[in-house]
The first five atom37 places (N, CA, C, CB, O) and aatype in JSON, in Angstrom:
{
  "aatype": [12, 19, 15, 6, 11, 10, 2, 10, 17, 18, 4, 3, 16, 13, 19, 0, 19, 14, 17, 5, 13, 13, 13, 10, 9, 10, 14, 10, 13, 7, 0, 13, 10, 18, 7, 5, 6, 11, 18, 1, 10, 0, 17, 16, 10, 9, 7, 9, 17, 9, 13, 9, 5, 10, 16, 13, 15, 0, 10, 16, 2, 13, 19, 13, 15, 4, 15, 10, 6],
  "atom_mask": [
    [1, 1, 1, 1, 1],
    [1, 1, 1, 1, 1],
    [1, 1, 1, 1, 1],
    [1, 1, 1, 1, 1],
    [1, 1, 1, 1, 1],
    [1, 1, 1, 1, 1],
    [1, 1, 1, 1, 1],
    [1, 1, 1, 1, 1],
    [1, 1, 1, 1, 1],
    [1, 1, 1, 1, 1],
    [1, 1, 1, 1, 1],
    [1, 1, 1, 1, 1],
    [1, 1, 1, 1, 1],
    [1, 1, 1, 1, 1],
    [1, 1, 1, 1, 1],
    [1, 1, 1, 1, 1],
    [1, 1, 1, 1, 1],
    [1, 1, 1, 1, 1],
    [1, 1, 1, 1, 1],
    [1, 1, 1, 1, 1],
    [1, 1, 1, 1, 1],
    [1, 1, 1, 1, 1],
    [1, 1, 1, 1, 1],
    [1, 1, 1, 1, 1],
    [1, 1, 1, 1, 1],
    [1, 1, 1, 1, 1],
    [1, 1, 1, 1, 1],
    [1, 1, 1, 1, 1],
    [1, 1, 1, 1, 1],
    [1, 1, 1, 0, 1],
    [1, 1, 1, 1, 1],
    [1, 1, 1, 1, 1],
    [1, 1, 1, 1, 1],
    [1, 1, 1, 1, 1],
    [1, 1, 1, 0, 1],
    [1, 1, 1, 1, 1],
    [1, 1, 1, 1, 1],
    [1, 1, 1, 1, 1],
    [1, 1, 1, 1, 1],
    [1, 1, 1, 1, 1],
    [1, 1, 1, 1, 1],
    [1, 1, 1, 1, 1],
    [1, 1, 1, 1, 1],
    [1, 1, 1, 1, 1],
    [1, 1, 1, 1, 1],
    [1, 1, 1, 1, 1],
    [1, 1, 1, 0, 1],
    [1, 1, 1, 1, 1],
    [1, 1, 1, 1, 1],
    [1, 1, 1, 1, 1],
    [1, 1, 1, 1, 1],
    [1, 1, 1, 1, 1],
    [1, 1, 1, 1, 1],
    [1, 1, 1, 1, 1],
    [1, 1, 1, 1, 1],
    [1, 1, 1, 1, 1],
    [1, 1, 1, 1, 1],
    [1, 1, 1, 1, 1],
    [1, 1, 1, 1, 1],
    [1, 1, 1, 1, 1],
    [1, 1, 1, 1, 1],
    [1, 1, 1, 1, 1],
    [1, 1, 1, 1, 1],
    [1, 1, 1, 1, 1],
    [1, 1, 1, 1, 1],
    [1, 1, 1, 1, 1],
    [1, 1, 1, 1, 1],
    [1, 1, 1, 1, 1],
    [1, 1, 1, 1, 1]
  ],
  "atom_positions": [
    [[16.69, 59.95, 96.69], [18.09, 59.57, 96.57], [18.37, 58.39, 97.5], [19.03, 60.78, 96.89], [17.64, 58.17, 98.47]],
    [[19.39, 57.68, 97.21], [19.74, 56.52, 98.02], [20.58, 56.96, 99.22], [20.51, 55.48, 97.17], [21.13, 58.06, 99.25]],
    [[20.66, 56.08, 100.2], [21.42, 56.42, 101.4], [22.91, 56.49, 101.09], [21.15, 55.4, 102.51], [23.4, 55.88, 100.14]],
    [[23.61, 57.22, 101.9], [25.04, 57.42, 101.69], [25.82, 56.11, 101.83], [25.58, 58.45, 102.68], [26.8, 55.88, 101.12]],
    [[25.37, 55.27, 102.76], [26.05, 53.99, 102.97], [25.91, 53.08, 101.75], [25.5, 53.29, 104.23], [26.87, 52.44, 101.33]],
    [[24.7, 53.01, 101.18], [24.47, 52.21, 99.99], [25.21, 52.79, 98.79], [22.98, 52.12, 99.7], [25.75, 52.04, 97.97]],
    [[25.23, 54.11, 98.69], [25.95, 54.77, 97.61], [27.44, 54.45, 97.68], [25.73, 56.29, 97.67], [28.06, 54.13, 96.66]],
    [[28.01, 54.53, 98.86], [29.44, 54.23, 99.04], [29.74, 52.77, 98.73], [29.87, 54.57, 100.48], [30.74, 52.47, 98.08]],
    [[28.87, 51.87, 99.18], [29.07, 50.45, 98.91], [29.03, 50.17, 97.4], [28.01, 49.61, 99.62], [29.89, 49.45, 96.89]],
    [[28.05, 50.73, 96.71], [27.94, 50.51, 95.26], [29.17, 51.05, 94.53], [26.66, 51.16, 94.71], [29.73, 50.38, 93.66]],
    [[29.58, 52.26, 94.88], [30.72, 52.88, 94.2], [32.01, 52.11, 94.46], [30.89, 54.33, 94.65], [32.83, 51.95, 93.56]],
    [[32.19, 51.63, 95.68], [33.4, 50.87, 96.0], [33.38, 49.48, 95.39], [33.57, 50.78, 97.5], [34.43, 48.95, 95.02]],
    [[32.21, 48.87, 95.29], [32.11, 47.5, 94.83], [32.06, 47.38, 93.32], [30.9, 46.85, 95.43], [32.68, 46.48, 92.75]],
    [[31.34, 48.26, 92.65], [31.11, 48.08, 91.22], [31.81, 49.09, 90.33], [29.66, 48.15, 90.95], [32.17, 48.76, 89.19]],
    [[32.03, 50.3, 90.79], [32.56, 51.34, 89.92], [34.08, 51.45, 90.02], [31.92, 52.67, 90.25], [34.75, 51.6, 89.01]],
    [[34.61, 51.38, 91.21], [36.02, 51.67, 91.42], [36.95, 50.48, 91.18], [36.21, 52.18, 92.81], [38.16, 50.62, 91.31]],
    [[36.41, 49.33, 90.85], [37.25, 48.15, 90.64], [37.15, 47.69, 89.19], [36.83, 47.0, 91.6], [36.12, 47.89, 88.55]],
    [[38.21, 47.1, 88.66], [38.21, 46.73, 87.23], [37.55, 45.38, 86.92], [39.61, 46.7, 86.73], [37.66, 44.92, 85.78]],
    [[36.87, 44.73, 87.88], [36.3, 43.42, 87.6], [35.2, 43.49, 86.57], [35.77, 42.79, 88.87], [34.89, 42.5, 85.91]],
    [[34.58, 44.67, 86.41], [33.51, 44.79, 85.44], [34.0, 44.58, 84.01], [32.84, 46.14, 85.57], [33.2, 44.28, 83.13]],
    [[35.29, 44.75, 83.76], [35.82, 44.53, 82.43], [35.9, 43.04, 82.08], [37.2, 45.16, 82.32], [36.07, 42.69, 80.91]],
    [[35.77, 42.18, 83.08], [35.73, 40.75, 82.78], [34.46, 40.36, 82.05], [35.85, 39.95, 84.06], [34.4, 39.31, 81.42]],
    [[33.42, 41.23, 82.14], [32.19, 40.97, 81.39], [32.42, 41.06, 79.88], [31.1, 41.96, 81.81], [31.59, 40.6, 79.1]],
    [[33.54, 41.64, 79.47], [33.84, 41.71, 78.04], [34.11, 40.33, 77.45], [35.05, 42.6, 77.79], [34.14, 40.17, 76.23]],
    [[34.29, 39.34, 78.3], [34.46, 37.97, 77.82], [33.19, 37.49, 77.14], [34.84, 37.04, 78.98], [33.25, 36.71, 76.19]],
    [[32.02, 37.93, 77.63], [30.75, 37.47, 77.06], [30.6, 37.81, 75.58], [29.6, 38.08, 77.83], [30.33, 36.9, 74.79]],
    [[30.77, 39.08, 75.14], [30.62, 39.32, 73.71], [31.75, 38.75, 72.87], [30.52, 40.8, 73.45], [31.55, 38.38, 71.72]],
    [[32.95, 38.66, 73.46], [34.05, 38.06, 72.7], [33.81, 36.57, 72.47], [35.38, 38.26, 73.43], [34.05, 36.06, 71.37]],
    [[33.35, 35.88, 73.48], [33.03, 34.46, 73.33], [31.81, 34.29, 72.42], [32.77, 33.82, 74.7], [31.73, 33.31, 71.67]],
    [[30.86, 35.24, 72.49], [29.72, 35.22, 71.59], [30.15, 35.39, 70.14], [0.0, 0.0, 0.0], [29.62, 34.72, 69.25]],
    [[31.11, 36.26, 69.9], [31.62, 36.44, 68.54], [32.33, 35.17, 68.06], [32.59, 37.65, 68.48], [32.23, 34.79, 66.89]],
    [[33.05, 34.52, 68.95], [33.7, 33.27, 68.59], [32.66, 32.22, 68.21], [34.58, 32.76, 69.75], [32.8, 31.53, 67.2]],
    [[31.61, 32.1, 69.02], [30.56, 31.13, 68.73], [29.81, 31.49, 67.45], [29.58, 31.05, 69.89], [29.37, 30.6, 66.72]],
    [[29.67, 32.77, 67.17], [29.02, 33.19, 65.93], [29.85, 32.73, 64.73], [28.84, 34.72, 65.91], [29.3, 32.32, 63.71]],
    [[31.15, 32.8, 64.86], [32.04, 32.31, 63.81], [31.97, 30.8, 63.64], [0.0, 0.0, 0.0], [32.26, 30.28, 62.57]],
    [[31.59, 30.11, 64.7], [31.44, 28.66, 64.66], [30.01, 28.26, 64.24], [31.78, 28.05, 66.02], [29.64, 27.09, 64.32]],
    [[29.23, 29.25, 63.81], [27.86, 29.07, 63.34], [26.91, 28.57, 64.43], [27.83, 28.11, 62.18], [25.97, 27.82, 64.16]],
    [[27.15, 28.98, 65.64], [26.23, 28.72, 66.76], [25.56, 30.04, 67.1], [27.0, 28.11, 68.03], [25.85, 30.67, 68.12]],
    [[24.66, 30.45, 66.22], [24.11, 31.79, 66.25], [23.25, 32.07, 67.48], [23.3, 32.03, 65.02], [23.35, 33.14, 68.07]],
    [[22.42, 31.12, 67.85], [21.5, 31.35, 68.98], [22.27, 31.58, 70.29], [20.53, 30.16, 69.13], [21.96, 32.52, 71.02]],
    [[23.23, 30.73, 70.58], [24.02, 30.89, 71.81], [24.86, 32.16, 71.75], [24.93, 29.67, 72.02], [25.02, 32.85, 72.76]],
    [[25.39, 32.47, 70.58], [26.21, 33.68, 70.42], [25.39, 34.93, 70.71], [26.79, 33.76, 69.01], [25.83, 35.79, 71.48]],
    [[24.21, 35.04, 70.12], [23.38, 36.22, 70.36], [22.84, 36.25, 71.78], [22.23, 36.25, 69.37], [22.59, 37.33, 72.32]],
    [[22.66, 35.1, 72.38], [22.24, 35.07, 73.78], [23.31, 35.68, 74.68], [21.92, 33.63, 74.22], [23.0, 36.49, 75.55]],
    [[24.56, 35.29, 74.49], [25.66, 35.84, 75.29], [25.82, 37.34, 75.05], [26.97, 35.13, 74.96], [26.03, 38.1, 76.0]],
    [[25.71, 37.76, 73.8], [25.84, 39.18, 73.49], [24.67, 39.96, 74.11], [25.88, 39.4, 71.97], [24.87, 41.05, 74.63]],
    [[23.48, 39.4, 74.06], [22.31, 40.06, 74.66], [22.43, 40.17, 76.17], [0.0, 0.0, 0.0], [22.06, 41.19, 76.75]],
    [[22.94, 39.13, 76.81], [23.16, 39.17, 78.27], [24.16, 40.26, 78.62], [23.66, 37.81, 78.8], [23.97, 41.0, 79.58]],
    [[25.22, 40.36, 77.83], [26.23, 41.39, 78.06], [25.63, 42.79, 77.91], [27.41, 41.21, 77.09], [25.9, 43.67, 78.72]],
    [[24.81, 43.0, 76.88], [24.18, 44.3, 76.68], [23.29, 44.65, 77.86], [23.36, 44.31, 75.37], [23.31, 45.78, 78.35]],
    [[22.5, 43.69, 78.33], [21.61, 43.92, 79.47], [22.41, 44.3, 80.72], [20.76, 42.68, 79.75], [22.05, 45.25, 81.42]],
    [[23.49, 43.57, 81.0], [24.31, 43.86, 82.18], [24.94, 45.24, 82.07], [25.41, 42.79, 82.35], [24.93, 46.0, 83.03]],
    [[25.49, 45.58, 80.9], [26.14, 46.87, 80.72], [25.15, 48.02, 80.85], [26.82, 46.92, 79.37], [25.45, 49.03, 81.48]],
    [[23.96, 47.87, 80.25], [22.96, 48.93, 80.34], [22.47, 49.11, 81.78], [21.78, 48.63, 79.41], [22.23, 50.23, 82.22]],
    [[22.33, 48.01, 82.5], [21.89, 48.09, 83.89], [22.91, 48.81, 84.75], [21.63, 46.7, 84.44], [22.57, 49.71, 85.51]],
    [[24.18, 48.4, 84.64], [25.22, 49.07, 85.43], [25.39, 50.53, 85.03], [26.55, 48.33, 85.28], [25.61, 51.38, 85.89]],
    [[25.3, 50.83, 83.75], [25.43, 52.21, 83.31], [24.29, 53.07, 83.83], [25.49, 52.28, 81.78], [24.51, 54.19, 84.28]],
    [[23.07, 52.54, 83.77], [21.93, 53.3, 84.26], [22.04, 53.53, 85.77], [20.62, 52.58, 83.93], [21.77, 54.63, 86.25]],
    [[22.42, 52.51, 86.5], [22.57, 52.68, 87.95], [23.65, 53.7, 88.28], [22.91, 51.34, 88.61], [23.47, 54.55, 89.15]],
    [[24.77, 53.62, 87.58], [25.88, 54.52, 87.86], [25.53, 55.96, 87.48], [27.13, 54.06, 87.11], [25.89, 56.89, 88.2]],
    [[24.84, 56.15, 86.36], [24.57, 57.5, 85.88], [23.34, 58.15, 86.49], [24.42, 57.48, 84.41], [23.31, 59.37, 86.65]],
    [[22.32, 57.36, 86.84], [21.06, 57.97, 87.25], [20.69, 57.73, 88.71], [19.97, 57.45, 86.39], [19.96, 58.54, 89.28]],
    [[21.16, 56.67, 89.32], [20.75, 56.36, 90.69], [21.83, 56.75, 91.7], [20.43, 54.86, 90.83], [21.54, 57.42, 92.69]],
    [[23.05, 56.34, 91.45], [24.14, 56.6, 92.39], [25.01, 57.74, 91.88], [24.99, 55.32, 92.61], [25.11, 57.97, 90.67]],
    [[25.63, 58.44, 92.8], [26.56, 59.5, 92.42], [27.95, 59.11, 92.89], [26.13, 60.87, 93.01], [28.29, 59.26, 94.07]],
    [[28.75, 58.62, 91.97], [30.1, 58.16, 92.27], [31.11, 59.16, 91.72], [30.34, 56.74, 91.68], [31.28, 59.27, 90.51]],
    [[31.77, 59.86, 92.59], [32.86, 60.73, 92.15], [34.15, 60.04, 92.54], [32.76, 62.17, 92.79], [34.36, 59.71, 93.71]],
    [[35.0, 59.83, 91.57], [36.24, 59.09, 91.81], [37.38, 60.04, 92.17], [36.61, 58.26, 90.57], [38.48, 59.92, 91.64]],
    [[37.12, 60.95, 93.06], [38.14, 61.91, 93.49], [38.9, 61.39, 94.68], [37.52, 63.25, 93.83], [39.8, 62.07, 95.18]]
  ]
}
């Protein structure tokens, strides 16, 4: 398990704040570019967003224990 100090820092920095929702700009902009027929850049942005979301979800669910009580 990770140290309590690192766990607290991660939970306070990444889980308890709404800045992570700004990453939703990536797939929305990717969808816009897809509509403009710029497929490669669109799928690149969507893929980056998927990677970031899966990484944060895995860290939050399996590595750190963040209880928002």
